[in-house]
C-alpha positions as CSV (number, residue, x, y, z in Angstrom):
1,M,22.5,-10.4,9.4
2,G,20.1,-10.9,11.5
3,H,16.4,-13.2,10.8
4,A,14.6,-9.8,9.9
5,E,17.2,-8.6,7.8
6,T,17.3,-12.4,5.6
7,F,13.4,-11.9,5.2
8,I,13.7,-8.5,4.2
9,S,15.8,-9.7,1.5
10,F,13.4,-11.6,0.7
11,L,11.0,-8.7,0.4
12,V,13.4,-6.8,-1.5
13,A,13.7,-9.5,-4.1
14,I,10.1,-10.1,-5.0
15,L,9.3,-6.7,-5.2
16,G,12.0,-5.5,-7.2
17,I,12.4,-8.6,-9.5
18,A,9.4,-10.8,-9.1
19,Y,7.1,-8.1,-9.0
20,P,7.6,-6.3,-12.2
21,I,7.2,-9.8,-13.8
22,I,4.2,-10.4,-12.5
23,I,2.8,-7.1,-13.5
24,Q,4.1,-7.9,-17.0
25,V,2.6,-11.0,-17.4
26,V,-0.6,-10.2,-16.2
27,S,-0.6,-7.3,-18.5
28,R,-0.3,-9.6,-21.2
29,I,-3.6,-12.1,-20.0
30,E,-5.6,-9.6,-22.0
31,D,-3.4,-9.8,-25.3
32,K,-3.1,-13.4,-25.0
33,Y,-6.3,-14.2,-25.1
34,C,-8.0,-11.0,-26.9
35,S,-10.4,-10.7,-23.7
36,H,-10.6,-8.2,-21.3
37,N,-13.2,-10.3,-19.5
38,V,-10.0,-12.6,-18.7
39,A,-8.0,-10.1,-17.4
40,V,-10.9,-8.8,-15.0
41,L,-11.2,-12.8,-14.0
42,F,-7.9,-12.5,-12.8
43,E,-7.8,-9.8,-11.4
44,K,-10.8,-10.7,-9.0
45,E,-8.8,-13.5,-7.7
46,P,-8.7,-14.0,-4.1
47,I,-4.8,-15.6,-4.6
48,H,-4.1,-12.3,-6.5
49,K,-6.3,-10.1,-3.9
50,W,-4.3,-11.4,-1.4
51,F,-0.8,-11.2,-3.2
52,L,-1.1,-7.6,-3.4
53,R,-2.6,-7.1,0.3
54,M,0.5,-9.4,1.6
55,L,2.9,-6.9,0.0
56,I,1.9,-3.9,1.3
57,C,1.4,-4.8,4.6
58,S,5.0,-6.2,4.3
59,I,6.5,-3.0,2.8
60,I,4.5,-1.1,5.5
61,V,5.4,-3.7,8.6
62,T,9.4,-3.4,7.2
63,I,9.3,0.3,7.1
64,L,8.0,0.2,10.5
65,W,10.9,-1.6,11.8
66,T,13.7,0.1,9.6
67,L,12.3,3.1,11.9
68,D,12.6,1.4,15.1
69,L,9.8,3.7,16.7
70,P,8.9,3.1,20.0
71,P,5.9,0.8,20.6
72,L,2.6,2.3,20.2
73,K,-0.3,2.1,23.0
74,F,-2.9,0.4,21.0
75,K,-3.8,-3.2,22.8
76,M,-3.5,-5.2,19.3
77,I,-0.4,-3.4,17.9
78,E,1.2,-3.9,21.9
79,L,0.6,-7.6,21.5
80,M,2.1,-7.6,18.2
81,F,5.4,-6.3,19.4
82,E,5.4,-7.7,23.1
83,Y,8.3,-9.6,21.6
84,G,9.8,-7.4,19.5
85,S,9.0,-6.5,15.8
86,D,11.6,-9.1,14.2
87,W,9.0,-11.7,14.6
88,V,6.3,-9.5,12.6
89,V,8.6,-9.0,9.9
90,L,9.3,-12.8,10.1
91,V,5.5,-13.5,10.2
92,F,4.5,-11.1,7.5
93,V,6.7,-11.8,5.2
94,T,6.6,-15.3,5.3
95,I,3.3,-15.2,4.8
96,L,3.7,-13.1,1.4
97,I,6.5,-15.7,0.4
98,V,3.9,-18.2,0.4
99,V,1.2,-15.9,-1.2
100,F,4.1,-15.6,-4.3
101,F,4.1,-19.1,-4.9
102,L,0.4,-19.4,-5.0
103,E,0.5,-16.1,-7.0
104,V,2.8,-18.2,-9.2
105,K,0.9,-21.3,-9.7
106,L,-2.1,-18.9,-10.9
107,L,-0.4,-17.6,-13.1
108,M,0.9,-20.5,-14.9
109,T,-2.6,-21.7,-14.7
110,Y,-4.0,-18.8,-16.9
111,S,-1.0,-19.2,-19.1
112,V,-2.5,-22.7,-20.2
113,I,-5.8,-22.2,-22.2
114,L,-6.8,-25.5,-21.3
115,R,-5.9,-25.5,-17.5
116,L,-7.4,-22.0,-17.4
117,S,-10.9,-23.2,-19.0
118,M,-11.0,-26.2,-16.6
119,R,-10.6,-23.6,-13.5
120,I,-13.4,-21.0,-15.3
121,K,-15.6,-24.4,-15.9
122,T,-14.9,-24.8,-11.4
123,K,-15.8,-21.1,-10.7
124,Y,-19.0,-21.2,-13.0
125,N,-20.0,-24.4,-11.6
126,R,-19.6,-22.9,-7.6
127,S,-20.5,-19.3,-8.7
128,N,-24.6,-17.9,-8.1
129,D,-23.9,-14.2,-8.8
130,L,-20.5,-13.8,-11.2
131,S,-21.6,-17.0,-13.1
132,I,-22.3,-14.8,-16.3
133,V,-18.5,-13.4,-16.4
134,Y,-17.8,-16.5,-16.4
135,F,-19.4,-17.9,-19.1
136,V,-18.3,-15.2,-21.3
137,A,-14.7,-15.6,-20.5
138,A,-14.9,-19.4,-21.5
139,G,-16.6,-17.8,-25.2
140,D,-13.5,-15.8,-25.4
141,L,-11.2,-18.8,-24.3
142,L,-12.8,-20.5,-27.1
143,I,-12.6,-18.2,-29.8
144,S,-8.9,-17.5,-28.5
145,A,-8.5,-21.8,-29.0
146,L,-9.8,-21.6,-32.3
147,R,-7.9,-19.3,-33.4
148,T,-4.2,-20.9,-32.1
149,R,-5.9,-24.1,-33.8
150,N,-5.6,-25.9,-29.9
151,L,-7.6,-28.7,-30.5
152,D,-7.5,-30.0,-26.4
153,A,-8.9,-26.4,-25.9
154,I,-11.6,-26.5,-28.3
155,E,-12.9,-29.7,-27.2
156,Y,-13.2,-29.0,-23.5
157,L,-14.8,-25.4,-24.2
158,D,-17.2,-26.9,-26.9
159,E,-18.4,-29.6,-24.5
160,F,-18.8,-27.1,-21.5
161,I,-20.3,-24.3,-23.8
162,G,-22.3,-26.7,-25.5
163,G,-23.7,-28.5,-22.2
164,E,-24.7,-25.4,-20.6
165,F,-26.7,-24.2,-24.2
166,E,-28.4,-28.1,-24.0
167,E,-29.2,-27.8,-20.0
168,Y,-30.6,-23.8,-20.9
169,R,-32.9,-25.6,-23.7
170,S,-34.0,-28.6,-21.7
171,Q,-35.5,-26.3,-19.1
172,G,-38.1,-24.7,-21.9
173,N,-36.1,-21.2,-21.7
């Protein structure tokens, strides 16, 4: 089995085993926190978007590699396939594997309420246009933490949300 075939087996494993598990975990985020806002934030995560893009690109490149078509005469595609199409498959699937591990790390963050709270606070502080979405998600997480009696998350989110309200009041609004 050549290098491309080995990497294609990784693609098949990600597509056949890991992707259905990821879909299941993502669909349970809304149920776990009783928050549509948190689920929407996950879908807007750049890592998640890159994972989906790289999965689609890897599938397309693999299909093209499998068909073994003659080279197209477009400059960019001709340049990509100049040294053989095997390396294109290797590059795309390697990037997919790296992004897959980043996606798993992101899912681990979203599965622990305190880590997710810290991520949301960081994104809230960096954001200008979506800050209200992060703040509402933090409120949803606080309600979820109260339901599950997660004292660490309650304390962290109370400090974050309370601090924001104090800042808002001090500005005279």
